[in-house]
Short mmCIF file of the C-alpha atoms (twelve columns), coordinates in Angstrom:
data_MODEL
# 
_entry.id   MODEL 
# 
loop_
_atom_site.group_PDB 
_atom_site.id 
_atom_site.type_symbol 
_atom_site.label_atom_id 
_atom_site.label_alt_id 
_atom_site.label_comp_id 
_atom_site.label_asym_id 
_atom_site.label_seq_id 
_atom_site.Cartn_x 
_atom_site.Cartn_y 
_atom_site.Cartn_z 
_atom_site.pdbx_PDB_model_num 
ATOM 1   C CA . MET A 1   -1.738  -10.480 10.529  1 
ATOM 2   C CA . LYS A 2   -4.142  -7.566  10.932  1 
ATOM 3   C CA . SER A 3   -5.138  -5.525  7.915   1 
ATOM 4   C CA . SER A 4   -4.487  -1.787  7.959   1 
ATOM 5   C CA . ALA A 5   -8.174  -1.150  8.618   1 
ATOM 6   C CA . GLU A 6   -8.027  -3.199  11.854  1 
ATOM 7   C CA . ILE A 7   -5.111  -1.360  13.452  1 
ATOM 8   C CA . PRO A 8   -6.405  1.150   16.036  1 
ATOM 9   C CA . PHE A 9   -5.488  4.818   16.056  1 
ATOM 10  C CA . ILE A 10  -3.992  5.330   19.527  1 
ATOM 11  C CA . VAL A 11  -3.874  9.011   20.463  1 
ATOM 12  C CA . TYR A 12  -2.521  10.289  23.773  1 
ATOM 13  C CA . VAL A 13  -3.860  13.517  25.260  1 
ATOM 14  C CA . THR A 14  -1.947  14.976  28.189  1 
ATOM 15  C CA . SER A 15  -0.753  18.122  29.873  1 
ATOM 16  C CA . HIS A 16  2.556   16.399  30.695  1 
ATOM 17  C CA . ASP A 17  4.727   17.050  27.612  1 
ATOM 18  C CA . GLU A 18  7.628   15.266  29.292  1 
ATOM 19  C CA . LEU A 19  5.764   11.942  28.931  1 
ATOM 20  C CA . VAL A 20  5.953   11.998  25.121  1 
ATOM 21  C CA . PHE A 21  8.995   9.721   25.010  1 
ATOM 22  C CA . ASP A 22  7.428   7.162   27.361  1 
ATOM 23  C CA . ALA A 23  4.226   7.210   25.309  1 
ATOM 24  C CA . LEU A 24  6.153   6.599   22.077  1 
ATOM 25  C CA . LYS A 25  7.079   3.128   23.327  1 
ATOM 26  C CA . SER A 26  3.504   1.983   22.614  1 
ATOM 27  C CA . PHE A 27  3.626   3.380   19.039  1 
ATOM 28  C CA . PRO A 28  0.728   5.829   19.276  1 
ATOM 29  C CA . TYR A 29  -0.691  7.375   16.135  1 
ATOM 30  C CA . SER A 30  -0.474  10.843  17.620  1 
ATOM 31  C CA . PHE A 31  0.210   12.824  20.745  1 
ATOM 32  C CA . ILE A 32  -1.983  15.811  21.633  1 
ATOM 33  C CA . ARG A 33  -0.683  18.346  24.117  1 
ATOM 34  C CA . LYS A 34  -3.388  20.081  26.161  1 
ATOM 35  C CA . SER A 35  -1.400  23.302  25.945  1 
ATOM 36  C CA . LYS A 36  -1.826  23.213  22.143  1 
ATOM 37  C CA . ILE A 37  -5.048  21.236  21.933  1 
ATOM 38  C CA . GLU A 38  -6.633  23.168  19.059  1 
ATOM 39  C CA . SER A 39  -3.716  22.900  16.637  1 
ATOM 40  C CA . ASP A 40  -2.682  19.371  17.682  1 
ATOM 41  C CA . LEU A 41  -6.264  18.065  17.538  1 
ATOM 42  C CA . TYR A 42  -6.890  19.655  14.148  1 
ATOM 43  C CA . GLU A 43  -3.682  18.132  12.739  1 
ATOM 44  C CA . CYS A 44  -4.460  14.702  14.242  1 
ATOM 45  C CA . ILE A 45  -7.995  14.616  12.803  1 
ATOM 46  C CA . ASN A 46  -6.697  15.604  9.362   1 
ATOM 47  C CA . ARG A 47  -4.080  12.839  9.445   1 
ATOM 48  C CA . ILE A 48  -6.688  10.252  10.476  1 
ATOM 49  C CA . ASN A 49  -9.050  11.404  7.705   1 
ATOM 50  C CA . ASN A 50  -6.238  11.158  5.145   1 
ATOM 51  C CA . SER A 51  -5.406  7.648   6.379   1 
ATOM 52  C CA . PHE A 52  -9.019  6.542   5.966   1 
ATOM 53  C CA . GLU A 53  -9.173  8.023   2.468   1 
ATOM 54  C CA . GLU A 54  -6.012  6.145   1.538   1 
ATOM 55  C CA . LEU A 55  -7.323  2.860   2.979   1 
ATOM 56  C CA . HIS A 56  -10.514 3.075   0.922   1 
ATOM 57  C CA . LYS A 57  -9.190  4.538   -2.336  1 
ATOM 58  C CA . THR A 58  -10.679 2.647   -5.275  1 
ATOM 59  C CA . ILE A 59  -10.237 2.257   -8.999  1 
ATOM 60  C CA . VAL A 60  -12.829 1.005   -11.462 1 
ATOM 61  C CA . LEU A 61  -11.949 -2.058  -13.533 1 
ATOM 62  C CA . HIS A 62  -13.742 -2.583  -16.835 1 
ATOM 63  C CA . THR A 63  -14.172 -6.364  -16.968 1 
ATOM 64  C CA . GLU A 64  -16.400 -8.526  -19.132 1 
ATOM 65  C CA . ARG A 65  -19.191 -5.961  -19.645 1 
ATOM 66  C CA . LYS A 66  -19.067 -4.804  -16.012 1 
ATOM 67  C CA . ASP A 67  -17.457 -1.902  -14.232 1 
ATOM 68  C CA . ILE A 68  -16.213 -3.096  -10.854 1 
ATOM 69  C CA . PRO A 69  -14.766 -0.779  -8.178  1 
ATOM 70  C CA . ILE A 70  -11.973 -2.378  -6.160  1 
ATOM 71  C CA . VAL A 71  -9.970  -1.052  -3.232  1 
ATOM 72  C CA . ILE A 72  -6.418  -0.401  -4.396  1 
ATOM 73  C CA . GLY A 73  -4.974  -1.686  -1.125  1 
ATOM 74  C CA . ASP A 74  -6.578  -5.083  -1.764  1 
ATOM 75  C CA . ILE A 75  -4.638  -5.580  -5.015  1 
ATOM 76  C CA . ILE A 76  -1.739  -7.969  -4.393  1 
ATOM 77  C CA . TYR A 77  -0.332  -8.083  -7.914  1 
ATOM 78  C CA . LEU A 78  -1.135  -7.783  -11.616 1 
ATOM 79  C CA . GLU A 79  -0.253  -10.414 -14.180 1 
ATOM 80  C CA . LYS A 80  -0.294  -10.179 -17.984 1 
ATOM 81  C CA . ILE A 81  -1.895  -13.233 -19.629 1 
ATOM 82  C CA . LYS A 82  -2.297  -13.001 -23.412 1 
ATOM 83  C CA . ASN A 83  -4.590  -10.029 -24.169 1 
ATOM 84  C CA . TYR A 84  -5.594  -9.571  -20.531 1 
ATOM 85  C CA . VAL A 85  -4.218  -8.177  -17.322 1 
ATOM 86  C CA . VAL A 86  -5.382  -10.130 -14.281 1 
ATOM 87  C CA . TYR A 87  -5.759  -8.213  -11.022 1 
ATOM 88  C CA . HIS A 88  -5.097  -10.615 -8.135  1 
ATOM 89  C CA . THR A 89  -6.736  -9.329  -4.948  1 
ATOM 90  C CA . LYS A 90  -7.151  -10.769 -1.477  1 
ATOM 91  C CA . ASN A 91  -10.474 -12.361 -2.362  1 
ATOM 92  C CA . GLN A 92  -10.802 -12.564 -6.128  1 
ATOM 93  C CA . GLU A 93  -9.223  -12.239 -9.562  1 
ATOM 94  C CA . TYR A 94  -10.417 -9.745  -12.191 1 
ATOM 95  C CA . LYS A 95  -9.563  -9.985  -15.894 1 
ATOM 96  C CA . VAL A 96  -9.274  -6.757  -17.858 1 
ATOM 97  C CA . ARG A 97  -8.739  -6.736  -21.616 1 
ATOM 98  C CA . SER A 98  -5.748  -4.413  -21.692 1 
ATOM 99  C CA . ASP A 99  -1.965  -4.232  -21.696 1 
ATOM 100 C CA . MET A 100 0.321   -4.031  -18.669 1 
ATOM 101 C CA . ASN A 101 1.677   -0.553  -19.490 1 
ATOM 102 C CA . THR A 102 -1.825  0.964   -19.453 1 
ATOM 103 C CA . GLU A 103 -2.883  -0.791  -16.250 1 
ATOM 104 C CA . PHE A 104 0.390   -0.028  -14.476 1 
ATOM 105 C CA . LYS A 105 -0.020  3.694   -15.204 1 
ATOM 106 C CA . ASN A 106 -3.354  3.578   -13.339 1 
ATOM 107 C CA . ILE A 107 -1.829  2.157   -10.139 1 
ATOM 108 C CA . ALA A 108 1.875   3.091   -10.136 1 
ATOM 109 C CA . GLU A 109 1.386   6.090   -7.840  1 
ATOM 110 C CA . TYR A 110 -0.177  3.870   -5.142  1 
ATOM 111 C CA . GLY A 111 2.970   1.943   -4.203  1 
ATOM 112 C CA . PHE A 112 3.304   -0.602  -7.012  1 
ATOM 113 C CA . ILE A 113 6.541   -1.752  -8.626  1 
ATOM 114 C CA . ARG A 114 7.199   -3.598  -11.852 1 
ATOM 115 C CA . PRO A 115 9.662   -6.503  -11.384 1 
ATOM 116 C CA . HIS A 116 8.990   -8.047  -14.797 1 
ATOM 117 C CA . ILE A 117 7.401   -7.020  -18.097 1 
ATOM 118 C CA . GLY A 118 4.392   -9.212  -17.300 1 
ATOM 119 C CA . TYR A 119 3.889   -8.311  -13.622 1 
ATOM 120 C CA . ALA A 120 3.302   -5.448  -11.209 1 
ATOM 121 C CA . VAL A 121 3.222   -5.931  -7.430  1 
ATOM 122 C CA . ASN A 122 1.882   -3.976  -4.486  1 
ATOM 123 C CA . ASN A 123 4.782   -3.020  -2.196  1 
ATOM 124 C CA . LYS A 124 2.745   -3.682  0.935   1 
ATOM 125 C CA . TYR A 125 2.588   -7.423  0.129   1 
ATOM 126 C CA . VAL A 126 6.341   -7.841  -0.520  1 
ATOM 127 C CA . GLU A 127 8.107   -10.166 1.934   1 
ATOM 128 C CA . TYR A 128 11.536  -9.833  0.327   1 
ATOM 129 C CA . ILE A 129 13.371  -9.224  -2.934  1 
ATOM 130 C CA . SER A 130 16.026  -11.698 -4.051  1 
ATOM 131 C CA . THR A 131 18.245  -11.681 -7.133  1 
ATOM 132 C CA . ASP A 132 15.698  -13.398 -9.381  1 
ATOM 133 C CA . CYS A 133 12.283  -13.051 -7.690  1 
ATOM 134 C CA . VAL A 134 10.026  -10.997 -5.484  1 
ATOM 135 C CA . LEU A 135 8.371   -13.084 -2.789  1 
ATOM 136 C CA . LEU A 136 4.957   -11.853 -1.726  1 
ATOM 137 C CA . GLN A 137 2.850   -12.843 1.270   1 
ATOM 138 C CA . ASN A 138 1.262   -16.307 1.026   1 
ATOM 139 C CA . ASP A 139 4.369   -17.608 -0.803  1 
ATOM 140 C CA . ILE A 140 3.487   -15.946 -4.104  1 
ATOM 141 C CA . ASN A 141 6.660   -15.930 -6.179  1 
ATOM 142 C CA . ILE A 142 6.974   -13.238 -8.889  1 
ATOM 143 C CA . PRO A 143 9.921   -13.339 -11.316 1 
ATOM 144 C CA . LEU A 144 12.385  -10.443 -11.127 1 
ATOM 145 C CA . ASN A 145 13.976  -9.548  -14.448 1 
ATOM 146 C CA . LYS A 146 17.610  -8.445  -14.249 1 
ATOM 147 C CA . LYS A 147 16.731  -5.361  -16.315 1 
ATOM 148 C CA . TYR A 148 14.252  -4.193  -13.628 1 
ATOM 149 C CA . ARG A 149 16.182  -5.277  -10.497 1 
ATOM 150 C CA . ASP A 150 17.917  -2.012  -9.557  1 
ATOM 151 C CA . ASP A 151 14.830  0.097   -10.206 1 
ATOM 152 C CA . VAL A 152 12.593  -2.285  -8.212  1 
ATOM 153 C CA . LYS A 153 14.924  -2.245  -5.204  1 
ATOM 154 C CA . LYS A 154 15.308  1.528   -5.331  1 
ATOM 155 C CA . LYS A 155 11.538  2.153   -5.525  1 
ATOM 156 C CA . TYR A 156 10.714  -0.473  -2.907  1 
ATOM 157 C CA . PHE A 157 13.192  0.858   -0.343  1 
ATOM 158 C CA . LYS A 158 12.115  4.439   -1.046  1 
ATOM 159 C CA . TRP A 159 8.507   3.327   -0.438  1 
ATOM 160 C CA . LEU A 160 9.547   1.615   2.825   1 
ATOM 161 C CA . GLY A 161 11.023  4.885   4.010   1 
ATOM 162 C CA . ASP A 162 7.822   6.759   3.129   1 
ATOM 163 C CA . ILE A 163 5.371   4.485   4.946   1 
ATOM 164 C CA . ASN A 164 4.001   5.369   8.352   1 
ATOM 165 C CA . VAL A 165 4.758   2.680   10.901  1 
# 
């Protein structure tokens, strides 16, 4: 599976507005009409810039006497273990001496949900939600507490509707 950074931005430029629907079959990022090139191009460039900013947005973790910036999109899930919250990323784990409520507040706005008091997961890694667990990519199984179930489903499906495909 390609990461978001590897997916190309396909943009069609044409003077044939009637071809928009045919072009949509290849899922382009944007469609620029020559008759409105200035406004369409400006809007397209802004959307691409915003996408790049989102892909590279970072937070700084204060771990074991080091401040480490990590890309938010690389965080798969957070797990509370004793006095620490462990950030599980694609390539590494980072332990932060903190509580889950504090750490969740730092990332909640970036598409994370809380299926259990001891976990937070990144929506983009969710494969499916069952009655008692959230299955993430790579067969990572996160418990789903009954108390959180309705809220998790509501936030996840709202997030699915908000993503750009």
